GUDO-610491 format. One record per residue: y, z negated, x of N, C-alpha, C, O in turn; residue in one letter; residue number from 0. Coordinates in Angstrom, 3 decimals, decimal comma. Each point is the difference from the previous one (the first is absolute). Layout:
+----------+----------+----------+----------+----------+----------+----------+----------+----------+----------+----------+----------+------+-----+
|       nv |       nw |       nu |      cav |      caw |      cau |       cv |       cw |       cu |       ov |       ow |       ou | rest |  nr |
+----------+----------+----------+----------+----------+----------+----------+----------+----------+----------+----------+----------+------+-----+
|        Y |        Z |        X |        Y |        Z |        X |        Y |        Z |        X |        Y |        Z |        X |    A | NUM |
...
+----------+----------+----------+----------+----------+----------+----------+----------+----------+----------+----------+----------+------+-----+
END
This chain:
+----------+----------+----------+----------+----------+----------+----------+----------+----------+----------+----------+----------+------+-----+
|       nv |       nw |       nu |      cav |      caw |      cau |       cv |       cw |       cu |       ov |       ow |       ou | rest |  nr |
+----------+----------+----------+----------+----------+----------+----------+----------+----------+----------+----------+----------+------+-----+
|  -11,722 |  -23,326 |   -1,686 |    0,463 |    0,119 |    1,377 |   -0,738 |    1,149 |    0,684 |   -1,185 |    0,237 |   -0,232 |    M |   0 |
|    1,914 |    0,448 |    1,060 |   -0,564 |    1,066 |    0,824 |   -0,207 |   -0,563 |    1,402 |    0,830 |   -0,766 |    0,491 |    T |   1 |
|   -1,934 |    1,141 |    0,155 |   -0,280 |   -0,481 |    1,343 |   -0,386 |    1,162 |    0,894 |   -0,744 |    0,896 |   -0,399 |    Q |   2 |
|    1,269 |   -0,930 |    1,623 |   -0,360 |    0,979 |    1,021 |   -0,388 |   -0,781 |    1,244 |    0,698 |   -0,930 |    0,404 |    V |   3 |
|   -1,817 |    1,314 |    0,202 |   -0,416 |   -0,552 |    1,287 |   -0,296 |    1,179 |    0,917 |   -0,843 |    0,843 |   -0,306 |    I |   4 |
|    1,538 |   -0,796 |    1,417 |   -0,195 |    1,063 |    0,986 |    0,003 |   -0,609 |    1,396 |    0,630 |   -1,031 |    0,233 |    E |   5 |
|   -1,333 |    1,670 |    0,689 |   -0,049 |   -0,475 |    1,390 |    0,102 |    1,182 |    0,942 |   -0,345 |    1,130 |   -0,346 |    A |   6 |
|    0,829 |   -1,417 |    1,549 |    0,060 |    1,026 |    1,038 |   -0,205 |   -0,672 |    1,350 |    0,441 |   -1,129 |    0,213 |    I |   7 |
|   -1,102 |    1,819 |    0,684 |   -0,172 |   -0,477 |    1,365 |    1,104 |    0,602 |    0,858 |    0,272 |    1,198 |   -0,070 |    D |   8 |
|    0,362 |   -2,045 |    0,882 |    1,083 |    0,457 |    0,872 |   -0,359 |   -0,311 |    1,441 |   -0,618 |   -1,023 |    0,294 |    V |   9 |
|    1,013 |    1,913 |    0,595 |   -0,335 |   -0,143 |    1,414 |    1,073 |   -0,788 |    0,747 |    0,620 |    0,491 |    0,943 |    D |  10 |
|   -0,424 |   -1,726 |   -1,393 |    0,865 |   -0,969 |    0,676 |   -0,642 |   -1,377 |   -0,181 |   -0,771 |   -0,200 |   -0,938 |    V |  11 |
|    1,076 |   -0,738 |    1,813 |   -0,525 |   -1,357 |   -0,182 |    0,486 |   -0,601 |   -1,321 |    1,050 |    0,383 |   -0,516 |    P |  12 |
|   -1,815 |   -1,315 |   -0,016 |    0,342 |   -0,603 |   -1,289 |    1,392 |   -0,635 |    0,040 |    0,716 |    0,052 |   -1,000 |    V |  13 |
|   -0,317 |   -0,643 |    2,117 |    1,322 |   -0,636 |    0,075 |    1,124 |    1,032 |   -0,132 |    1,051 |   -0,307 |   -0,563 |    S |  14 |
|   -1,254 |    1,511 |    1,068 |    1,022 |    1,046 |   -0,116 |    0,136 |    0,450 |   -1,451 |    1,112 |    0,142 |   -0,509 |    V |  15 |
|   -2,242 |    0,083 |   -0,154 |    0,032 |    0,407 |   -1,416 |    0,648 |   -1,100 |   -0,845 |    0,857 |    0,285 |   -0,836 |    A |  16 |
|   -1,259 |   -1,523 |    1,049 |    0,570 |   -1,121 |   -0,756 |    1,497 |   -0,135 |    0,268 |    0,794 |   -0,112 |   -0,935 |    Y |  17 |
|   -0,411 |    0,122 |    2,206 |    1,418 |   -0,169 |    0,336 |    0,858 |    1,057 |   -0,681 |    1,084 |   -0,305 |   -0,498 |    N |  18 |
|   -1,562 |    1,543 |    0,474 |    0,789 |    1,056 |   -0,656 |    0,105 |   -0,267 |   -1,488 |    1,046 |    0,241 |   -0,602 |    Q |  19 |
|   -2,116 |   -0,735 |    0,005 |    0,032 |   -0,243 |   -1,452 |    0,983 |   -1,113 |   -0,355 |    0,425 |   -0,087 |   -1,152 |    W |  20 |
|   -0,055 |   -0,755 |    2,093 |    0,983 |   -1,054 |   -0,283 |    1,430 |    0,530 |    0,058 |    0,940 |   -0,737 |   -0,299 |    T |  21 |
|   -0,765 |    1,978 |    0,670 |    1,329 |    0,618 |    0,105 |    0,286 |    0,787 |   -1,278 |    0,004 |    1,231 |    0,002 |    Q |  22 |
|    0,233 |   -1,960 |   -1,087 |    0,116 |    0,593 |   -1,333 |    1,073 |    1,082 |   -0,078 |   -0,167 |    0,975 |   -0,733 |    F |  23 |
|    1,256 |   -1,126 |    1,469 |    1,094 |    0,960 |   -0,089 |   -0,382 |    1,369 |    0,571 |    0,723 |    0,974 |   -0,212 |    E |  24 |
|   -1,855 |   -0,885 |    0,936 |   -0,455 |    1,306 |    0,507 |   -0,945 |    0,707 |   -0,970 |   -0,386 |    1,141 |    0,257 |    T |  25 |
|    0,000 |   -1,780 |   -1,360 |   -0,951 |    0,594 |   -0,937 |    0,384 |    1,401 |   -0,473 |   -0,892 |    0,830 |   -0,175 |    F |  26 |
|    2,181 |   -0,520 |   -0,040 |    0,329 |    1,365 |   -0,437 |   -0,433 |    1,087 |    0,998 |   -0,074 |    1,173 |   -0,366 |    P |  27 |
|   -0,205 |   -1,544 |    1,598 |   -0,456 |    0,980 |    0,988 |   -1,423 |    0,475 |   -0,269 |   -0,387 |    1,078 |    0,452 |    K |  28 |
|   -0,405 |   -1,879 |   -1,191 |   -1,386 |    0,408 |   -0,239 |   -0,481 |   -0,192 |   -1,436 |   -1,076 |    0,490 |   -0,342 |    F |  29 |
|    1,827 |   -1,180 |   -0,505 |   -0,381 |   -0,152 |   -1,409 |    0,897 |    0,894 |   -0,853 |    1,195 |   -0,259 |   -0,143 |    L |  30 |
|   -1,773 |    1,292 |   -0,411 |    0,776 |    1,051 |   -0,671 |    0,784 |   -0,483 |   -1,217 |    1,047 |    0,569 |   -0,310 |    S |  31 |
|   -1,515 |   -1,587 |   -0,379 |    0,668 |   -0,461 |   -1,211 |    1,115 |   -1,009 |    0,286 |    0,767 |   -0,330 |   -0,905 |    F |  32 |
|   -0,659 |   -0,167 |    2,141 |    0,994 |   -1,015 |    0,341 |    1,286 |    0,678 |    0,480 |    0,002 |    0,748 |    0,978 |    V |  33 |
|    1,075 |   -1,027 |   -1,685 |    1,320 |    0,499 |    0,393 |    0,621 |   -0,934 |    1,040 |    0,540 |    0,455 |    1,008 |    E |  34 |
|   -0,623 |   -1,783 |   -1,264 |    0,530 |   -0,975 |    0,956 |   -0,572 |   -1,382 |   -0,302 |   -0,414 |   -0,294 |   -1,122 |    S |  35 |
|    0,406 |   -0,542 |    2,156 |   -0,365 |   -1,403 |   -0,138 |    1,002 |   -0,801 |    0,808 |    0,278 |    0,317 |    1,157 |    I |  36 |
|    0,251 |   -1,336 |   -1,762 |    0,904 |   -0,910 |    0,702 |   -0,692 |   -1,344 |    0,149 |   -0,420 |   -0,601 |   -0,989 |    K |  37 |
|    0,302 |    0,134 |    2,216 |   -0,594 |   -1,309 |    0,278 |    1,085 |   -1,043 |   -0,238 |    1,013 |   -0,008 |    0,699 |    Q |  38 |
|   -1,211 |   -0,868 |   -1,672 |    0,988 |   -1,011 |   -0,349 |   -0,178 |   -1,239 |    0,873 |    0,969 |   -0,528 |    0,545 |    I |  39 |
|   -2,207 |    0,071 |   -0,417 |   -0,343 |   -1,114 |    0,892 |   -1,472 |    0,160 |    0,373 |   -0,580 |    1,057 |   -0,245 |    D |  40 |
|   -0,029 |   -2,073 |    0,825 |   -1,382 |    0,127 |    0,482 |   -1,000 |    0,360 |   -1,091 |   -1,022 |    0,618 |    0,297 |    D |  41 |
|    1,284 |   -0,985 |   -1,547 |   -0,983 |    0,238 |   -1,053 |    0,520 |    0,816 |   -1,182 |   -0,742 |    0,215 |   -0,959 |    T |  42 |
|    1,991 |    0,245 |    0,998 |    0,561 |    0,747 |   -1,140 |    0,522 |    1,369 |    0,421 |    0,677 |    0,143 |    1,018 |    H |  43 |
|   -1,012 |    0,862 |   -1,833 |    0,452 |    1,372 |    0,244 |    0,537 |    0,597 |   -1,300 |   -0,372 |   -0,420 |   -1,095 |    T |  44 |
|    1,250 |    1,402 |    1,240 |    0,513 |    0,760 |   -1,139 |   -0,383 |    1,468 |    0,232 |    0,362 |    0,593 |    1,015 |    R |  45 |
|   -1,095 |   -0,024 |   -1,966 |   -0,544 |    1,345 |    0,112 |    0,728 |    0,969 |   -0,917 |    0,401 |   -0,361 |   -1,106 |    W |  46 |
|   -0,233 |    1,583 |    1,568 |    0,406 |    1,125 |   -0,831 |   -1,080 |    1,054 |    0,173 |   -0,255 |    0,460 |    1,113 |    T |  47 |
|   -0,384 |   -0,075 |   -2,223 |   -1,101 |    0,955 |    0,039 |    0,271 |    1,141 |   -0,974 |    0,811 |   -0,122 |   -0,918 |    V |  48 |
|   -1,503 |    1,223 |    1,139 |    0,085 |    1,139 |   -0,906 |   -1,405 |    0,266 |   -0,515 |   -0,881 |    0,407 |    0,757 |    K |  49 |
|    0,677 |   -0,640 |   -2,057 |   -1,308 |    0,144 |   -0,624 |    0,128 |    0,977 |   -1,152 |    0,813 |   -0,193 |   -0,904 |    I |  50 |
|   -1,619 |    1,243 |    0,940 |    0,021 |    1,031 |   -1,040 |    1,421 |    0,514 |   -0,232 |    0,398 |    0,253 |   -1,137 |    A |  51 |
|    0,361 |   -0,102 |    2,223 |    1,347 |    0,540 |   -0,079 |    1,070 |   -1,004 |   -0,385 |    1,184 |    0,339 |    0,011 |    G |  52 |
|   -1,558 |   -1,558 |   -0,349 |    0,965 |   -1,022 |   -0,404 |    0,205 |   -1,008 |    1,127 |   -0,964 |   -0,477 |    0,600 |    A |  53 |
|    2,217 |    0,161 |   -0,319 |    0,311 |   -0,995 |    1,018 |   -0,032 |   -1,378 |   -0,649 |    0,606 |   -0,227 |   -1,047 |    V |  54 |
|   -1,325 |   -0,687 |    1,689 |   -0,135 |   -1,369 |   -0,508 |    0,277 |   -0,978 |    1,130 |   -0,235 |    0,297 |    1,171 |    R |  55 |
|    0,738 |   -1,466 |   -1,541 |    0,251 |   -1,061 |    0,972 |   -0,707 |   -1,268 |   -0,439 |   -0,125 |   -0,277 |   -1,193 |    E |  56 |
|   -0,335 |   -0,488 |    2,169 |   -0,617 |   -1,291 |   -0,293 |    0,035 |   -0,865 |    1,244 |    0,166 |    0,494 |    1,116 |    F |  57 |
|   -0,324 |   -1,774 |   -1,321 |   -0,127 |   -0,949 |    1,095 |   -1,463 |   -0,369 |    0,136 |   -0,761 |    0,060 |   -0,966 |    D |  58 |
|    0,376 |   -0,442 |    2,169 |   -1,375 |   -0,428 |    0,243 |    0,029 |   -1,216 |    0,916 |    0,913 |   -0,178 |    0,807 |    A |  59 |
|   -1,923 |   -0,637 |   -0,954 |   -0,139 |   -1,179 |    0,854 |   -1,342 |    0,088 |    0,731 |   -1,026 |    0,333 |   -0,593 |    V |  60 |
|    1,056 |   -0,639 |    1,891 |   -1,228 |   -0,090 |    0,783 |   -0,662 |   -1,315 |   -0,405 |    0,571 |   -1,074 |    0,189 |    I |  61 |
|   -1,762 |    1,165 |   -0,741 |   -0,690 |   -1,197 |   -0,477 |   -0,972 |   -0,558 |    1,022 |   -0,362 |   -1,176 |   -0,047 |    T |  62 |
|   -0,061 |    2,033 |    0,974 |   -0,935 |   -0,435 |    1,044 |    0,116 |    0,970 |    1,161 |    0,025 |    1,216 |   -0,193 |    E |  63 |
|    0,045 |   -1,759 |    1,397 |    0,079 |    0,848 |    1,176 |   -0,593 |   -0,745 |    1,181 |    0,420 |   -1,111 |    0,325 |    Q |  64 |
|   -1,410 |    1,739 |    0,316 |   -0,666 |   -0,590 |    1,157 |   -0,089 |    1,073 |    1,079 |   -0,599 |    1,051 |   -0,230 |    H |  65 |
|    1,182 |   -1,294 |    1,400 |    0,027 |    1,013 |    1,053 |   -1,369 |    0,628 |    0,274 |   -1,015 |   -0,684 |    0,137 |    P |  66 |
|    1,037 |    2,000 |   -0,064 |   -1,164 |    0,836 |    0,312 |   -1,089 |   -0,058 |   -1,068 |   -1,102 |    0,502 |    0,220 |    D |  67 |
|    1,393 |   -1,110 |   -1,380 |   -0,999 |   -0,109 |   -1,064 |    0,447 |    0,604 |   -1,320 |   -0,666 |    0,890 |   -0,529 |    E |  68 |
|    1,812 |   -1,373 |   -0,025 |    0,368 |    0,440 |   -1,350 |    1,472 |   -0,243 |   -0,312 |    0,650 |   -0,881 |    0,562 |    R |  69 |
|   -0,157 |    1,704 |   -1,484 |    1,317 |   -0,175 |   -0,604 |   -0,202 |    0,225 |   -1,494 |   -0,499 |    1,049 |   -0,408 |    V |  70 |
|    0,885 |   -2,035 |   -0,416 |   -0,134 |    0,116 |   -1,452 |    1,367 |   -0,236 |   -0,643 |    0,811 |   -0,763 |    0,524 |    A |  71 |
|   -0,557 |    1,415 |   -1,654 |    1,291 |   -0,122 |   -0,667 |   -0,150 |    0,171 |   -1,508 |   -1,010 |    0,498 |   -0,497 |    W |  72 |
|    2,048 |   -0,928 |   -0,207 |    0,141 |    0,206 |   -1,448 |    1,421 |    0,449 |   -0,275 |    0,937 |   -0,448 |    0,662 |    N |  73 |
|   -0,773 |    1,326 |   -1,631 |    1,353 |    0,334 |   -0,435 |    0,544 |   -1,188 |   -0,785 |   -0,755 |   -0,726 |   -0,646 |    S |  74 |
|    2,068 |    0,537 |    0,708 |    0,602 |   -1,165 |   -0,659 |    1,101 |    0,377 |   -0,978 |    0,533 |   -0,869 |   -0,691 |    T |  75 |
|   -0,192 |    2,109 |    0,622 |    1,058 |    0,397 |   -0,917 |    0,142 |    1,497 |    0,000 |   -0,533 |    0,683 |    0,875 |    G |  76 |
|    1,244 |   -0,172 |   -1,845 |    0,183 |    1,432 |   -0,094 |   -1,004 |    0,611 |   -0,942 |   -0,644 |   -0,695 |   -0,786 |    G |  77 |
|    0,519 |    2,009 |    0,873 |   -0,806 |    0,748 |   -0,955 |   -1,470 |    0,127 |    0,380 |   -0,804 |    0,448 |   -0,817 |    E |  78 |
|    0,441 |   -0,824 |    2,013 |   -1,371 |    0,170 |    0,466 |   -0,732 |   -1,334 |    0,015 |    0,489 |   -0,977 |    0,567 |    E |  79 |
|   -1,659 |    0,938 |   -1,191 |   -0,837 |   -1,193 |   -0,021 |   -1,228 |    0,312 |    0,845 |   -0,916 |    0,689 |   -0,449 |    D |  80 |
|    0,904 |   -1,206 |    1,684 |   -1,136 |    0,307 |    0,866 |   -0,224 |   -1,093 |    1,034 |    0,842 |   -0,871 |    0,219 |    H |  81 |
|   -2,005 |    0,954 |    0,404 |   -0,366 |   -0,884 |    1,101 |   -0,841 |    0,818 |    0,969 |   -0,570 |    1,028 |   -0,365 |    A |  82 |
|    0,502 |   -1,494 |    1,589 |   -0,799 |    0,726 |    0,966 |   -0,373 |   -0,861 |    1,189 |    0,542 |   -1,085 |    0,211 |    G |  83 |
|   -1,477 |    1,600 |    0,552 |   -0,407 |   -0,643 |    1,245 |   -0,419 |    1,099 |    0,976 |   -0,651 |    0,976 |   -0,373 |    V |  84 |
|    1,038 |   -1,162 |    1,618 |   -0,439 |    0,881 |    1,080 |   -0,762 |   -0,876 |    0,978 |    0,504 |   -1,030 |    0,448 |    V |  85 |
|   -1,721 |    1,445 |   -0,120 |   -0,798 |   -0,755 |    0,962 |   -0,234 |    0,855 |    1,243 |   -0,026 |    1,230 |   -0,060 |    T |  86 |
|   -0,140 |   -1,908 |    1,168 |   -0,143 |    0,648 |    1,305 |   -1,304 |   -0,482 |    0,625 |   -0,261 |   -1,201 |    0,080 |    F |  87 |
|   -0,553 |    2,162 |    0,361 |   -1,325 |   -0,313 |    0,527 |   -0,167 |    0,627 |    1,374 |    0,200 |    1,203 |    0,167 |    H |  88 |
|   -0,566 |   -2,016 |    0,816 |   -0,240 |    0,493 |    1,355 |   -1,340 |    0,710 |    0,034 |   -1,034 |   -0,593 |   -0,307 |    R |  89 |
|    1,053 |    1,867 |    0,682 |   -1,247 |    0,750 |    0,164 |   -0,410 |    0,052 |    1,463 |   -1,186 |   -0,021 |    0,327 |    L |  90 |
|    2,189 |    0,091 |    0,555 |   -0,216 |   -0,041 |    1,444 |    1,331 |   -0,419 |    0,620 |    0,954 |   -0,291 |   -0,721 |    S |  91 |
|   -0,885 |    0,257 |    2,031 |    1,260 |   -0,371 |    0,649 |    1,134 |    0,958 |   -0,370 |    1,162 |   -0,403 |   -0,056 |    D |  92 |
|   -1,498 |    1,665 |   -0,197 |    1,025 |    1,017 |   -0,233 |   -0,059 |    0,646 |   -1,376 |    0,678 |    1,001 |   -0,232 |    D |  93 |
|   -1,458 |   -1,537 |   -0,673 |   -0,144 |    0,584 |   -1,334 |   -0,025 |   -1,108 |   -1,042 |   -0,621 |   -1,045 |    0,193 |    T |  94 |
|    1,311 |    1,296 |   -1,301 |    0,000 |   -0,981 |   -1,073 |   -0,038 |    0,705 |   -1,348 |    0,324 |    1,183 |   -0,107 |    S |  95 |
|   -0,721 |   -1,922 |   -0,913 |   -0,035 |    0,511 |   -1,367 |    1,089 |   -0,704 |   -0,795 |    0,124 |   -1,225 |    0,033 |    R |  96 |
|    0,656 |    2,019 |   -0,743 |    1,045 |   -0,517 |   -0,876 |   -0,449 |    0,291 |   -1,432 |   -0,244 |    1,153 |   -0,357 |    V |  97 |
|    0,137 |   -2,200 |   -0,458 |   -0,424 |    0,140 |   -1,390 |    1,125 |   -0,465 |   -0,911 |    0,549 |   -1,088 |    0,173 |    T |  98 |
|   -0,214 |    1,929 |   -1,144 |    1,070 |   -0,296 |   -0,952 |   -0,605 |   -0,140 |   -1,389 |   -0,777 |    0,848 |   -0,438 |    V |  99 |
|    1,139 |   -1,922 |   -0,248 |   -0,365 |   -0,170 |   -1,405 |    1,291 |   -0,214 |   -0,776 |    0,766 |   -0,917 |    0,295 |    Q | 100 |
|   -0,527 |    1,766 |   -1,288 |    1,164 |   -0,123 |   -0,878 |   -0,474 |   -0,165 |   -1,431 |   -0,908 |    0,698 |   -0,450 |    L | 101 |
|    1,525 |   -1,620 |   -0,255 |   -0,267 |   -0,217 |   -1,417 |    1,346 |    0,080 |   -0,718 |    0,951 |   -0,673 |    0,397 |    D | 102 |
|   -0,862 |    1,492 |   -1,451 |    1,243 |    0,091 |   -0,751 |   -0,254 |    0,406 |   -1,430 |   -1,055 |    0,531 |   -0,348 |    W | 103 |
|    2,044 |   -0,795 |   -0,461 |   -0,033 |    0,376 |   -1,401 |    0,716 |    1,347 |   -0,115 |    1,193 |    0,103 |    0,283 |    K | 104 |
|   -1,935 |    0,928 |   -0,703 |    0,590 |    1,326 |   -0,159 |    0,952 |   -0,024 |   -1,194 |   -0,403 |   -0,305 |   -1,122 |    A | 105 |
|    1,660 |    0,628 |    1,376 |    1,022 |    0,031 |   -1,046 |    0,435 |    1,452 |   -0,200 |    0,146 |    0,741 |    0,971 |    E | 106 |
|    0,052 |   -0,347 |   -2,176 |    0,487 |    1,347 |   -0,267 |   -1,116 |    1,029 |   -0,001 |   -1,054 |   -0,196 |    0,606 |    G | 107 |
|    1,305 |    1,274 |   -1,287 |   -0,992 |    1,051 |   -0,188 |   -0,472 |    0,611 |    1,316 |   -1,205 |    0,106 |    0,230 |    F | 108 |
|    2,141 |    0,300 |    0,642 |   -0,389 |    0,664 |    1,248 |   -0,843 |   -0,897 |    0,891 |   -0,966 |    0,467 |    0,604 |    L | 109 |
|    1,315 |   -1,751 |   -0,511 |   -0,776 |   -0,901 |    0,843 |   -1,400 |   -0,222 |   -0,564 |   -0,966 |   -0,100 |    0,757 |    E | 110 |
|    0,852 |    0,022 |   -2,085 |   -1,314 |   -0,177 |   -0,616 |   -0,870 |    1,232 |    0,209 |   -1,191 |   -0,129 |    0,284 |    K | 111 |
|    1,764 |    1,320 |   -0,419 |   -0,743 |    1,237 |    0,254 |   -0,421 |    0,056 |    1,468 |   -1,135 |    0,363 |    0,310 |    V | 112 |
|    2,046 |   -0,722 |    0,585 |   -0,319 |   -0,016 |    1,429 |   -1,139 |   -0,929 |    0,316 |   -0,865 |    0,328 |    0,812 |    G | 113 |
|    0,851 |   -1,494 |   -1,446 |   -1,078 |   -0,963 |    0,230 |   -1,335 |    0,546 |   -0,494 |   -1,024 |   -0,166 |    0,663 |    A | 114 |
|    1,032 |    0,813 |   -1,819 |   -1,235 |    0,543 |   -0,571 |   -0,591 |    1,073 |    0,909 |   -1,217 |    0,054 |    0,181 |    V | 115 |
|    2,064 |    0,798 |    0,393 |   -0,494 |    1,110 |    0,813 |   -0,118 |   -0,334 |    1,486 |   -0,279 |    0,883 |    0,812 |    F | 116 |
|    0,487 |   -2,134 |   -0,455 |   -0,188 |   -0,405 |    1,392 |    1,078 |    0,465 |    0,944 |   -0,208 |    0,010 |    1,214 |    G | 117 |
|    1,368 |    0,381 |   -1,741 |    1,096 |    0,448 |    0,857 |    0,438 |   -1,142 |    0,910 |    0,371 |    0,229 |    1,151 |    I | 118 |
|   -0,413 |   -1,456 |   -1,663 |    0,388 |   -1,162 |    0,792 |   -0,907 |   -0,146 |    1,218 |    0,483 |   -0,257 |    1,103 |    D | 119 |
|   -1,790 |    0,418 |   -1,292 |   -0,950 |   -0,086 |    1,109 |    0,337 |    1,034 |    1,077 |   -0,010 |   -0,302 |    1,193 |    D | 120 |
|    0,307 |    1,521 |   -1,635 |    0,318 |    1,074 |    0,950 |    1,285 |   -0,308 |    0,760 |    0,088 |    0,259 |    1,200 |    H | 121 |
|    0,910 |   -0,810 |   -1,891 |    1,273 |   -0,327 |    0,645 |   -0,192 |   -1,099 |    1,044 |    0,536 |    0,097 |    1,104 |    A | 122 |
|   -1,292 |   -1,135 |   -1,441 |   -0,234 |   -1,097 |    0,952 |   -0,798 |    0,510 |    1,198 |    0,297 |   -0,350 |    1,142 |    I | 123 |
|   -1,302 |    1,171 |   -1,402 |   -0,796 |    0,570 |    1,098 |    0,884 |    0,846 |    0,924 |   -0,110 |   -0,095 |    1,222 |    K | 124 |
|    0,983 |    0,918 |   -1,804 |    0,913 |    0,830 |    0,796 |    0,963 |   -0,873 |    0,808 |    0,279 |    0,292 |    1,163 |    A | 125 |
|    0,224 |   -1,357 |   -1,778 |    0,933 |   -0,875 |    0,708 |   -0,687 |   -0,767 |    1,128 |    0,623 |   -0,261 |    1,028 |    D | 126 |
|   -1,884 |   -0,100 |   -1,199 |   -0,733 |   -0,633 |    1,099 |   -0,195 |    0,991 |    1,154 |    0,056 |   -0,388 |    1,167 |    L | 127 |
|   -0,282 |    1,649 |   -1,488 |   -0,081 |    1,023 |    1,056 |    1,345 |    0,126 |    0,718 |    0,048 |    0,187 |    1,215 |    K | 128 |
|    1,049 |   -0,294 |   -1,985 |    1,337 |    0,016 |    0,616 |    0,182 |   -1,201 |    0,928 |    0,558 |    0,132 |    1,089 |    N | 129 |
|   -1,034 |   -1,308 |   -1,525 |    0,073 |   -1,187 |    0,848 |   -0,791 |    0,215 |    1,284 |    0,470 |   -0,336 |    1,087 |    F | 130 |
|   -1,671 |    0,898 |   -1,212 |   -0,850 |    0,277 |    1,162 |    0,733 |    0,901 |    1,000 |    0,042 |   -0,295 |    1,195 |    K | 131 |
|    0,531 |    1,388 |   -1,691 |    0,747 |    0,912 |    0,886 |    1,165 |   -0,720 |    0,661 |    0,234 |    0,149 |    1,199 |    K | 132 |
|    0,498 |   -0,936 |   -1,995 |    1,171 |   -0,708 |    0,514 |   -0,392 |   -0,980 |    1,100 |    0,560 |    0,049 |    1,095 |    F | 133 |
|   -1,512 |   -0,940 |   -1,370 |   -0,319 |   -1,053 |    0,961 |   -0,735 |    0,553 |    1,223 |    0,184 |   -0,499 |    1,110 |    I | 134 |
|   -1,009 |    1,519 |   -1,303 |   -0,696 |    0,578 |    1,161 |    0,951 |    0,788 |    0,885 |   -0,192 |    0,050 |    1,215 |    E | 135 |
|    1,203 |    0,559 |   -1,792 |    0,964 |    0,724 |    0,835 |    0,908 |   -0,967 |    0,750 |    0,429 |    0,293 |    1,116 |    S | 136 |
|   -0,132 |   -1,449 |   -1,722 |    0,834 |   -1,017 |    0,655 |   -0,801 |   -0,769 |    1,058 |    0,522 |   -0,298 |    1,075 |    E | 137 |
|   -1,774 |   -0,020 |   -1,371 |   -0,889 |   -0,819 |    0,835 |    0,487 |   -1,429 |    0,203 |   -0,620 |   -0,775 |    0,729 |    Q | 138 |
|    1,725 |    0,430 |   -1,371 |    0,465 |   -1,384 |   -0,015 |    0,824 |   -0,176 |   -1,269 |    0,504 |    0,972 |   -0,562 |    S | 139 |
|   -0,372 |   -2,196 |    0,122 |    0,761 |   -0,272 |   -1,215 |    1,488 |    0,042 |    0,297 |    0,427 |   -0,266 |    1,124 |    A | 140 |
|    0,358 |    0,602 |   -2,132 |    1,451 |    0,044 |    0,154 |    0,608 |   -1,404 |   -0,031 |    1,202 |   -0,163 |    0,212 |    T | 141 |
|   -2,023 |   -0,835 |   -0,474 |    0,422 |   -1,397 |   -0,041 |   -1,178 |   -0,834 |   -0,439 |   -1,119 |    0,502 |   -0,112 |    G | 142 |
|    1,365 |   -1,773 |   -0,136 |   -1,084 |   -0,857 |   -0,452 |    0,561 |   -1,260 |   -0,611 |    1,106 |   -0,428 |    0,331 |    Q | 143 |
|   -1,878 |   -0,167 |   -1,228 |    0,267 |   -1,344 |   -0,505 |   -1,346 |   -0,683 |   -0,026 |   -0,898 |    0,431 |   -0,723 |    W | 144 |
|    0,741 |   -1,487 |    1,497 |   -1,295 |   -0,648 |    0,176 |   -0,083 |   -1,337 |   -0,731 |   -0,893 |   -0,800 |    0,276 |    R | 145 |
|    1,816 |    0,553 |   -1,205 |   -0,031 |   -1,239 |   -0,767 |   -1,196 |   -0,049 |   -0,933 |   -0,653 |    1,014 |   -0,249 |    G | 146 |
|    0,377 |   -2,191 |   -0,258 |   -1,129 |   -0,209 |   -0,893 |    0,530 |   -0,515 |   -1,337 |    0,807 |   -0,929 |   -0,036 |    D | 147 |
|   -1,259 |    1,527 |   -1,051 |    0,378 |   -0,413 |   -1,351 |   -1,288 |   -0,333 |   -0,727 |   -0,897 |    0,839 |   -0,084 |    V | 148 |
|    0,793 |   -2,044 |   -0,438 |   -1,227 |   -0,421 |   -0,667 |    0,212 |   -0,232 |   -1,474 |    0,725 |   -0,911 |   -0,400 |    S | 149 |
|   -1,371 |    1,753 |   -0,424 |   -0,084 |   -0,169 |   -1,445 |    1,307 |   -0,406 |   -0,673 |    0,063 |   -1,023 |   -0,682 |    N | 150 |
|    0,969 |    1,822 |    0,875 |    1,282 |   -0,212 |   -0,660 |   -0,049 |    0,650 |   -1,373 |   -0,702 |    0,992 |   -0,192 |    Q | 151 |
|    1,418 |   -1,526 |   -0,735 |    0,113 |    0,593 |   -1,326 |    1,456 |    0,334 |   -0,235 |    0,902 |   -0,713 |    0,441 |    H | 152 |
|   -0,689 |    1,825 |   -1,154 |    1,366 |    0,452 |   -0,239 |    0,747 |   -1,049 |   -0,791 |    1,177 |    0,183 |   -0,310 |    S | 153 |
+----------+----------+----------+----------+----------+----------+----------+----------+----------+----------+----------+----------+------+-----+
END
């Protein structure tokens, strides 16, 4: 398994950063590898991503979600085998830290080479910078979902 952990500080309250992260269908605005995400219900999404030039689709389930704290998920089908968690940390009234941890099995030659050379780390770091620009320019979330999901399994 390949693992990436990256964090970024954003100049918005933790609730704004969290609320935006619950708006999965907006991810293509700041995550370069995401082509589209369709929210199926409160805990299920369908993703289309472009990795190493190849378009892939998979479903994911939210396994844990607690407002202003964390969102965790696992892929449930398709060509990508991965899991992740995003945590939100209040640094001050107007600043928060967003930490992303992704774990996945590198499939195919290009993905394995990318993992070895840390290309994945650079991509996640760049996408977190994109998130920072997006949320700081908006200064409010484009929507929110404040429900709580406790330890669900796909």
